[in-house]
C-alpha positions as CSV (number, residue, x, y, z in Angstrom):
1,M,79.8,123.2,131.4
2,S,80.3,126.9,131.2
3,Q,80.5,128.9,128.0
4,A,84.2,129.7,128.7
5,S,85.0,126.1,129.3
6,T,83.2,125.0,126.1
7,F,85.2,127.6,124.2
8,H,88.4,126.5,125.8
9,W,87.9,122.8,124.8
10,K,86.7,123.7,121.3
11,G,90.0,125.6,120.8
12,R,92.0,122.6,122.0
13,L,90.1,120.2,119.9
14,L,90.4,122.4,116.8
15,A,94.2,122.8,117.3
16,S,94.6,119.1,117.9
17,G,92.5,118.3,114.8
18,V,94.6,120.6,112.6
19,H,97.7,119.0,114.0
20,L,96.3,115.6,113.3
21,G,95.6,116.6,109.7
22,G,99.1,117.8,109.2
23,S,100.6,114.7,110.8
24,L,98.5,112.5,108.5
25,L,99.8,114.5,105.4
26,I,103.4,114.1,106.5
27,A,102.7,110.4,107.2
28,A,101.4,110.0,103.6
29,I,104.5,111.6,102.2
30,A,106.7,109.3,104.3
31,A,104.7,106.3,103.1
32,L,105.5,107.2,99.5
33,L,109.2,107.2,100.4
34,V,109.1,104.0,102.4
35,F,106.9,101.9,100.1
36,G,107.7,103.6,96.9
37,L,111.5,103.2,97.2
38,W,112.8,101.3,100.2
39,Y,110.1,98.6,100.6
40,P,108.4,97.9,97.2
41,Y,106.3,94.7,96.9
42,P,107.0,92.1,98.2
43,Y,109.4,93.5,100.7
44,R,106.8,95.6,102.6
45,D,105.4,92.2,103.5
46,S,108.3,89.8,103.5
47,S,110.8,92.2,105.1
48,G,108.4,93.6,107.7
49,G,108.5,97.1,106.2
50,G,104.8,97.6,106.7
51,E,105.0,96.6,110.4
52,L,108.0,98.9,111.1
53,F,106.4,101.8,109.4
54,L,103.0,101.3,111.1
55,I,104.7,101.4,114.5
56,V,106.6,104.6,113.7
57,I,103.7,106.4,112.2
58,T,101.1,105.3,114.7
59,V,103.2,106.6,117.6
60,D,104.1,109.8,115.8
61,V,100.7,110.6,114.4
62,I,98.9,109.9,117.8
63,L,101.5,111.4,120.1
64,G,101.8,114.9,118.5
65,P,98.1,115.8,118.4
66,L,97.6,114.4,121.9
67,I,100.3,116.6,123.3
68,T,98.9,119.6,121.4
69,L,95.5,118.8,123.0
70,T,97.2,119.0,126.3
71,V,99.3,122.1,126.0
72,F,97.0,124.3,123.8
73,N,95.4,127.1,125.8
74,R,94.2,130.4,124.3
75,S,94.8,132.1,127.6
76,K,98.5,131.6,127.4
77,P,100.6,134.6,126.1
78,R,101.0,134.3,122.4
79,A,104.8,133.9,122.6
80,V,104.4,131.1,125.2
81,L,101.8,129.3,123.1
82,V,104.0,129.5,119.9
83,R,106.9,128.2,121.9
84,D,105.0,125.3,123.2
85,L,103.6,124.3,119.8
86,A,107.0,124.7,118.2
87,T,108.5,122.4,120.8
88,V,105.8,119.8,120.2
89,G,106.4,120.0,116.4
90,A,110.2,119.7,116.9
91,L,109.8,116.7,119.1
92,Q,107.4,115.0,116.7
93,L,109.7,115.7,113.7
94,A,112.7,114.4,115.6
95,A,110.7,111.2,116.5
96,L,109.7,110.8,112.9
97,M,113.3,111.3,111.6
98,Y,114.6,108.7,114.1
99,G,111.8,106.3,113.1
100,L,112.5,106.7,109.4
101,W,116.3,106.2,110.1
102,V,115.4,102.9,111.8
103,V,113.2,101.8,108.9
104,S,116.0,102.8,106.4
105,A,118.6,100.9,108.3
106,A,116.5,97.7,108.1
107,R,115.6,98.3,104.4
108,P,116.3,95.5,101.9
109,V,119.1,96.5,99.6
110,H,119.6,93.4,97.4
111,L,117.9,90.2,96.3
112,V,120.9,87.9,96.0
113,Y,121.0,84.6,94.2
114,E,123.2,82.1,96.0
115,F,123.6,78.7,94.3
116,D,120.1,77.3,94.8
117,R,118.0,80.1,96.3
118,F,117.5,83.8,96.6
119,S,118.1,85.6,99.8
120,V,117.0,89.1,100.7
121,V,119.9,91.2,102.2
122,H,119.1,94.2,104.4
123,A,121.3,97.2,105.0
124,V,121.9,96.4,108.6
125,E,123.2,92.9,107.8
126,V,126.1,94.0,105.5
127,P,129.4,94.5,107.4
128,A,130.8,98.0,106.7
129,E,134.3,96.7,106.4
130,L,133.4,94.6,103.4
131,L,131.9,97.5,101.4
132,D,135.4,98.5,100.3
133,R,135.8,95.2,98.6
134,V,132.6,95.4,96.5
135,S,133.0,94.9,92.7
136,K,132.9,98.2,90.8
137,E,130.0,96.7,88.8
138,V,127.8,96.6,91.8
139,Q,126.1,99.5,93.6
140,P,126.8,98.5,97.3
141,M,123.9,100.1,99.3
142,P,121.2,101.5,97.0
143,W,118.6,103.9,98.3
144,S,116.2,103.4,95.4
145,G,115.0,99.9,96.2
146,P,116.6,96.4,96.2
147,T,118.6,95.3,93.2
148,V,119.1,91.8,92.0
149,L,122.6,90.4,92.5
150,A,124.4,87.0,92.7
151,V,127.0,85.4,94.8
152,R,130.0,84.6,92.6
153,S,131.7,81.2,92.6
154,F,134.4,80.6,95.1
155,K,137.9,81.2,93.7
156,N,139.4,78.4,95.7
157,D,138.9,76.0,98.7
158,A,140.3,78.5,101.1
159,E,137.7,81.0,100.2
160,R,135.0,78.4,100.5
161,V,136.1,77.4,104.0
162,E,136.3,81.1,105.1
163,A,132.7,81.7,103.9
164,T,131.5,78.6,105.7
165,I,133.2,79.7,109.0
166,M,131.7,83.2,108.7
167,A,128.3,81.8,108.0
168,L,128.5,79.7,111.1
169,Q,129.4,82.8,113.0
170,G,126.3,84.5,111.8
171,L,127.2,86.3,108.6
172,P,124.9,85.0,105.8
173,L,126.7,84.2,102.5
174,A,124.4,86.6,100.7
175,A,125.5,89.4,102.9
176,R,129.1,89.0,102.0
177,A,129.6,92.1,99.9
178,D,133.0,91.0,98.7
179,L,131.3,88.0,96.9
180,W,128.6,90.0,95.1
181,E,128.6,90.1,91.3
182,P,126.1,91.4,88.7
183,Y,123.1,89.1,88.3
184,S,123.6,88.9,84.6
185,K,126.8,86.9,85.2
186,A,124.9,84.2,87.0
187,R,122.1,83.8,84.4
188,E,123.2,80.3,83.3
189,R,123.6,79.1,86.8
190,V,120.2,80.4,87.8
191,L,118.5,78.7,84.9
192,A,120.2,75.5,85.7
193,A,119.0,75.6,89.3
194,A,115.5,76.8,88.7
195,K,112.6,74.4,88.5
196,P,109.4,74.3,86.3
197,L,106.3,75.8,87.8
198,A,104.4,72.6,87.2
199,E,106.6,71.0,89.8
200,L,105.6,73.7,92.3
201,R,101.9,72.9,91.6
202,Q,102.5,69.2,92.1
203,R,104.2,69.8,95.4
204,F,101.6,72.2,96.7
205,P,98.2,71.2,95.2
206,L,96.3,73.0,98.0
207,Q,98.0,76.3,97.2
208,A,96.8,76.5,93.6
209,T,94.9,79.7,94.1
210,L,98.0,81.4,95.6
211,I,100.1,80.2,92.7
212,D,97.6,81.3,90.2
213,K,97.6,84.8,91.7
214,G,101.4,85.0,91.6
215,V,101.5,83.9,87.9
216,A,98.8,86.4,87.0
217,Q,100.8,89.2,88.5
218,T,103.7,88.4,86.2
219,Q,101.5,88.8,83.1
220,R,103.3,85.9,81.6
221,Q,102.3,82.4,80.4
222,E,102.9,79.8,83.1
223,A,105.0,77.7,80.7
224,T,107.5,80.6,80.4
225,L,108.2,80.7,84.1
226,L,110.5,78.9,86.5
227,Y,110.8,79.2,90.3
228,L,113.3,79.2,93.1
229,P,112.8,79.6,96.9
230,M,113.5,82.9,98.6
231,V,114.9,83.4,102.1
232,E,113.7,86.3,104.2
233,R,114.2,87.3,107.8
234,K,111.4,85.3,109.3
235,S,109.7,83.8,106.3
236,F,110.2,82.0,103.0
237,W,108.8,83.0,99.7
238,T,109.0,81.9,96.1
239,V,110.6,83.8,93.2
240,L,109.1,83.5,89.7
241,L,111.7,83.7,86.9
242,D,111.6,84.1,83.2
243,A,112.6,80.7,81.7
244,Q,114.7,82.3,79.0
245,T,116.4,85.3,80.7
246,A,116.3,84.3,84.4
247,E,114.9,87.8,85.1
248,V,112.7,88.1,88.3
249,R,109.1,88.3,87.2
250,G,107.2,87.9,90.4
251,F,106.8,86.5,93.9
252,I,104.5,84.1,95.8
253,P,104.2,84.1,99.6
254,L,104.9,80.3,99.7
255,D,107.7,78.3,101.3
256,S,109.0,76.2,98.4
257,F,112.0,74.6,100.1
């Protein structure tokens, strides 16, 4: 390989490496947004936030530097080279923004208690036409991470039938924004439905290690905890609750139905 060719490829590799470093820095900042706000634990696992973000970032981080490796050439006029690199950066930024928009649209917005379980509700699942009917006590679509809500009791049989029909048509009860109420109003109902953690151990003796880990994360004594199942998109988890206040204390990746 000639000296000119070697110099040419060194320049390309250096430009691509610098681009890769910048891309990784931007990816780290995006990760703070996604996992720090939109998909905190356990939602990065249970809601697939980690998988979505990995796809977006992998494509974005790899694609930009590869294109830079292809188009970078010191023999080009400076104006042309700047234009090419700016175009690459703009395309990469547009791809990242679109990817983050997709991730945000799929973000969990509420953990909703509904009668005998918790369900995770994602932004894309909530019909826009129901948002005008949300209680003033509830923040409809938070951007700072999922909040804990409850489905209120039905006012009459007609409302119950309507909810059943809509559920059969594909609208989960927990995604009915017009039925949301502050979690504090459902505290007594939650405590009445929740079960002792000892029962969970009895049902799943082979998952003792998993249960121990979940309890340890709450930093509470096991006797002070209750549990209820949690419904996710493609999986089922278990929610650990304070036996006195019904506050959510932790999660276990275990199907407790």
